[in-house]
C-alpha positions in Angstrom: 0.0 0.0 0.0 1.3 3.4 -1.0 1.7 5.7 2.0 -0.1 9.0 1.5 2.0 12.1 1.6 0.8 14.3 4.5 1.1 18.0 3.9 0.6 20.2 7.0 -2.2 22.8 6.7 -1.0 26.4 6.6 -1.7 28.5 9.6 -4.1 31.5 9.5 -1.0 33.8 9.7 0.6 32.1 6.7 -2.6 32.3 4.7 -2.8 36.0 5.5 0.9 36.6 4.6 1.8 37.3 8.2 4.7 35.8 10.2 3.9 33.0 12.6 3.1 33.9 16.2 6.1 33.9 18.5 5.4 32.6 22.0 5.2 35.4 24.5 7.2 35.5 27.8 5.3 34.7 31.0 2.7 37.3 31.9 3.8 39.2 35.0 0.9 39.8 37.3 0.4 41.5 40.7 -2.7 41.0 42.8 -4.5 43.4 45.2 -6.6 41.7 47.8 -6.2 38.3 49.6 -9.6 37.7 51.1 -11.6 34.6 50.5 -12.1 35.2 46.8 -8.7 36.8 46.4 -7.0 33.7 47.8 -8.7 31.6 45.1 -7.7 34.0 42.4 -4.1 33.8 43.6 -4.3 30.0 43.4 -5.5 30.1 39.8 -3.0 32.7 38.7 -0.1 30.9 40.3 -1.0 27.6 38.7 -1.2 29.0 35.2 2.0 27.9 33.3 2.1 31.2 31.3 1.7 33.5 34.3 4.2 34.7 36.8 2.4 35.9 40.0 5.1 38.2 41.3 3.5 39.7 44.4 0.3 40.1 46.4 -0.9 43.1 48.4 -3.3 42.7 51.3 -4.5 45.1 53.9 -3.0 43.4 56.9 0.0 41.1 56.8 0.4 38.8 59.8 3.9 38.2 61.2 5.6 35.6 59.1 3.2 35.8 56.2 5.9 36.7 53.5 8.0 33.7 54.5 5.0 31.3 54.5 3.8 32.4 51.0 5.1 31.2 47.7 5.1 34.9 46.5 6.0 38.2 48.2 3.0 39.5 50.3 3.0 43.3 50.9 1.1 45.4 53.3 -1.0 48.0 51.7 1.5 50.8 52.3 4.4 48.8 50.9 3.3 49.1 47.3 5.5 52.0 46.2 7.1 53.3 43.0 10.5 51.8 44.2 8.8 48.3 44.6 7.2 48.5 41.2 10.6 49.4 39.6 12.3 46.5 41.4 9.5 44.0 40.7 7.5 45.2 37.6 4.4 43.6 36.3 2.4 43.8 33.1 -1.1 43.6 34.7 -2.5 44.2 38.2 -5.7 42.3 39.2 -7.7 44.0 41.9 -10.0 41.9 44.2 -9.7 44.1 47.2 -12.2 46.9 47.7 -12.9 50.4 46.3 -10.0 51.6 48.5 -7.7 49.9 46.1 -8.2 52.7 43.6 -5.6 54.8 45.6 -2.9 52.6 44.0 -4.1 53.0 40.4 -2.3 56.2 39.6 1.0 54.6 40.8 0.3 51.5 38.7 -0.5 53.6 35.6 2.8 55.5 36.1 4.6 52.2 36.1 3.0 51.1 32.8 0.7 48.5 34.3 -2.7 47.6 32.9 -5.4 47.2 35.5 -8.1 44.6 35.9 -10.7 45.5 38.6 -13.3 43.1 39.8 -14.4 45.4 42.6 -18.1 45.2 42.9 -18.9 48.8 43.7 -17.2 52.2 43.2 -18.5 55.6 44.3 -18.7 58.3 41.6 -15.3 59.9 42.5 -13.7 56.5 42.1 -15.3 55.9 38.8 -14.0 59.3 37.7 -10.5 58.1 38.6 -10.9 55.0 36.4 -12.1 57.0 33.5 -9.2 59.5 33.9 -6.6 56.7 34.1 -8.0 55.0 31.0 -6.4 57.9 29.1 -3.0 56.6 30.3 -3.3 52.8 30.5 -5.6 49.9 29.8 -8.3 49.6 32.6 -10.9 46.9 32.8 -13.7 47.0 35.3 -16.1 44.1 35.5 -17.6 43.2 38.9 -18.7 39.8 37.7 -15.5 38.7 35.9 -16.4 35.0 35.3 -16.0 33.9 31.7 -19.3 31.9 31.9 -21.7 34.7 32.8 -20.1 37.0 30.3 -20.5 34.4 27.6 -24.2 34.2 28.6 -24.4 37.9 28.1 -22.7 37.8 24.7 -24.8 34.8 23.5 -28.1 36.4 24.8 -27.4 39.7 23.0 -26.7 37.8 19.8 -29.9 35.8 20.1 -31.9 38.9 21.0 -30.8 40.5 17.8 -31.6 37.4 15.7 -35.0 37.1 17.3 -36.2 40.5 18.5 -39.8 39.4 18.9 -39.1 36.4 21.2 -40.5 36.4 24.7 -37.5 36.8 27.1 -37.4 36.4 30.9 -34.5 36.1 33.3 -34.5 33.7 36.3 -31.8 34.1 38.9 -31.3 31.6 41.8 -29.2 32.2 44.9 -28.8 31.0 48.5 -31.8 31.5 50.8 -30.4 34.5 52.8 -29.5 36.6 49.8 -31.9 39.5 50.2 -31.4 41.6 47.1 -32.0 40.9 43.4 -28.9 39.7 41.7 -26.9 42.6 40.2 -25.7 40.3 37.5 -29.3 39.5 36.5 -30.1 43.2 36.4 -27.1 43.8 34.2 -28.3 41.1 31.9 -31.7 42.7 31.8 -30.3 46.1 30.9 -28.1 44.6 28.1 -31.2 42.9 26.7 -33.4 46.0 27.1 -35.7 44.2 29.6 -37.5 45.6 32.5 -36.8 44.7 36.1 -40.2 43.0 36.2 -38.8 40.4 33.7 -36.2 39.3 36.3 -37.4 36.6 38.6 -35.6 35.7 41.8 -35.5 32.3 43.6 -34.0 31.9 47.1 -33.5 28.4 48.3 -30.9 26.4 50.2 -27.3 27.1 49.5 -27.2 27.8 45.7 -24.0 29.8 45.0 -25.5 31.4 41.9 -27.5 30.4 38.8 -28.6 32.7 36.0 -31.0 31.6 33.2 -32.1 33.6 30.2 -35.2 32.1 28.6 -36.2 32.8 25.0 -39.7 31.7 24.2 -40.9 31.0 20.7 -44.2 29.6 19.5 -42.7 26.1 18.8 -39.5 26.0 20.8 -37.7 27.4 23.9 -34.1 28.3 24.2 -32.5 28.5 27.6 -29.0 30.0 28.2 -27.8 29.0 31.7 -24.8 29.8 33.8 -24.3 28.2 37.2 -21.5 29.1 39.7 -20.1 26.1 41.5 -16.9 27.5 43.1 -15.3 30.8 43.7 -12.4 29.5 41.6 -14.5 30.7 38.6 -13.5 34.2 39.5 -9.8 33.3 39.4 -10.3 31.7 36.0 -12.1 34.8 34.8 -9.3 37.1 36.2 -6.8 34.9 34.3 -8.7 35.3 31.1 -9.0 39.0 31.6 -5.3 39.5 32.5 -4.2 37.6 29.3 -6.6 39.7 27.2 -5.5 43.0 28.7 -1.8 42.3 28.0 -0.5 45.1 25.7 -3.8 46.7 25.3 -3.7 50.4 24.4 -5.1 53.0 26.9 -8.9 52.7 27.3 -11.7 51.6 29.5 -12.7 48.0 28.8 -15.0 45.4 30.3 -15.2 41.6 30.4 -18.0 41.4 27.8 -15.7 43.1 25.3 -13.0 40.6 26.0 -15.3 37.6 25.6 -17.0 39.0 22.6 -13.7 39.8 20.7 -12.3 36.4 21.6 -15.5 34.7 20.4 -15.2 36.6 17.0 -11.5 35.7 16.7 -12.3 32.1 17.3 -15.0 32.2 14.6 -12.5 33.6 12.1 -9.9 30.8 12.7 
């Protein structure tokens, strides 16, 4: 039997007359915040083979903490221009609180992109973010998980394809969560729905489940995201940090990152 000659398929870059992609050096990342979620984020960042988690900043550093940690842990007031010069990073991920914004000017001066997952900023803090976006890349997305942002992108696409479909949002959380999910309200706003079209369920210990239901005369489409672990925030932060690498100055969000990555994948 004659053996077939196997000719490798050209890459997208070769077809477009572009040089092949050169592997990038490890992405250098700093982290603000080491609470419950921040610790999970640090775990995800440190385990990524293409990421170098260089340091972590937390509000209070117990005695012996730097020696016990696999990376340097700084107290809040130890993040200085001298430190950033000695231990530079490409991207800083913020899972602290709105008080972390006081570091952002220093980070922008050092050429760092900023990824903030802080859930709430006051108006003066938001003004700082907008001003800094003139100098460096700034992403702000309170819910930074890849899954919920994919739900947002997919739902917006389906909404455009079927503008006359009935649409409702169902959000489920643990029994003691009193308020309507902010993520569900964000979905509603993006889909041009009223708050009355958001339905809340509070039972047991559900971490978080969001469902967008599209109703047609002869079929129903459900787009669902369910949180299982806080590690999802770390995976989202990792995705965002990779996407923000080398971005020009500007204000970005996680939806843009997922949307552009989705379009790039469709073109491959």
